[in-house]
C-alpha positions as MATLAB code, in Angstrom:
seq = 'MVNIREAKTRFSRPVERAERGEEIVIARAGTPVARLVAYRESRAPRVPGGWEGRVWIAPDFDGLSPELAAAFRGELS';
ca = [
       0.000    0.000    0.000;
       1.305    3.444   -0.919;
       0.169    6.694    0.652;
      -1.268    9.165   -1.851;
       1.339   11.767   -0.931;
       4.172    9.328   -1.636;
       2.513    8.259   -4.895;
       2.317   11.908   -6.004;
       5.907   12.677   -5.062;
       7.488    9.560   -6.537;
       4.941    8.505   -9.147;
       7.443    6.655  -11.335;
       8.270    4.147   -8.576;
       4.753    2.743   -8.109;
       4.315    2.732  -11.901;
       7.501    0.683  -12.306;
       6.285   -1.759   -9.648;
       2.955   -2.092  -11.464;
       4.788   -2.720  -14.751;
       6.545   -5.658  -13.082;
       3.137   -7.155  -12.257;
       2.557   -5.866   -8.739;
      -0.825   -4.413   -7.802;
      -0.312   -1.111   -5.975;
      -3.019    0.085   -3.602;
      -3.056    3.846   -3.133;
      -4.409    5.010    0.207;
      -5.502    8.287    1.741;
      -4.906    8.391    5.516;
      -4.553    4.593    5.539;
      -7.828    3.982    3.691;
      -7.497    2.345    0.233;
      -8.916    4.588   -2.510;
      -7.428    3.275   -5.787;
      -5.519    0.442   -7.455;
      -2.636    0.863   -9.867;
      -2.124   -2.123  -12.166;
      -0.225   -2.720  -15.381;
      -2.108   -2.082  -18.614;
      -2.788   -5.202  -20.636;
      -4.201   -5.358  -24.156;
      -7.393   -7.361  -24.400;
      -6.722  -10.863  -25.644;
      -9.411  -11.291  -28.256;
     -12.416   -9.340  -29.437;
     -15.763  -10.456  -28.087;
     -17.878  -12.606  -30.351;
     -21.622  -12.012  -29.940;
     -24.119  -14.850  -29.893;
     -22.429  -17.195  -27.451;
     -25.725  -17.987  -25.701;
     -27.802  -18.263  -28.875;
     -30.102  -21.279  -28.651;
     -29.260  -21.808  -24.961;
     -31.539  -19.185  -23.407;
     -35.322  -19.060  -23.557;
     -37.332  -15.918  -22.748;
     -40.989  -16.317  -21.852;
     -43.482  -14.599  -24.172;
     -44.817  -12.533  -21.258;
     -41.328  -11.436  -20.120;
     -42.042   -7.738  -20.695;
     -45.450   -7.944  -19.033;
     -45.855   -6.602  -15.505;
     -48.614   -7.883  -13.281;
     -50.890   -5.238  -11.728;
     -49.837   -6.369   -8.246;
     -46.151   -5.935   -8.996;
     -46.747   -2.550  -10.655;
     -48.662   -1.401   -7.555;
     -45.801   -2.581   -5.338;
     -43.308   -0.547   -7.369;
     -45.524    2.506   -6.953;
     -45.597    1.904   -3.185;
     -49.300    1.163   -3.121;
     -48.892   -2.271   -1.493;
     -47.058   -3.040    1.682;
];
């Protein structure tokens, strides 16, 4: 863990540590507020349609029952 003041003053040191694979936690007054990690290129582009034919959606999926709609409006307790 690195204090935010130290990270500001010597920014290149935590960056070098992150480049070597270390995860640096930056803290303010001992409380973690950020993570510094090495940048990695994404491995492969996403291919859509991986769940095609494996998921079924009910015909009434978009329908909302009157009871549930009333509950969302706060009319039921």
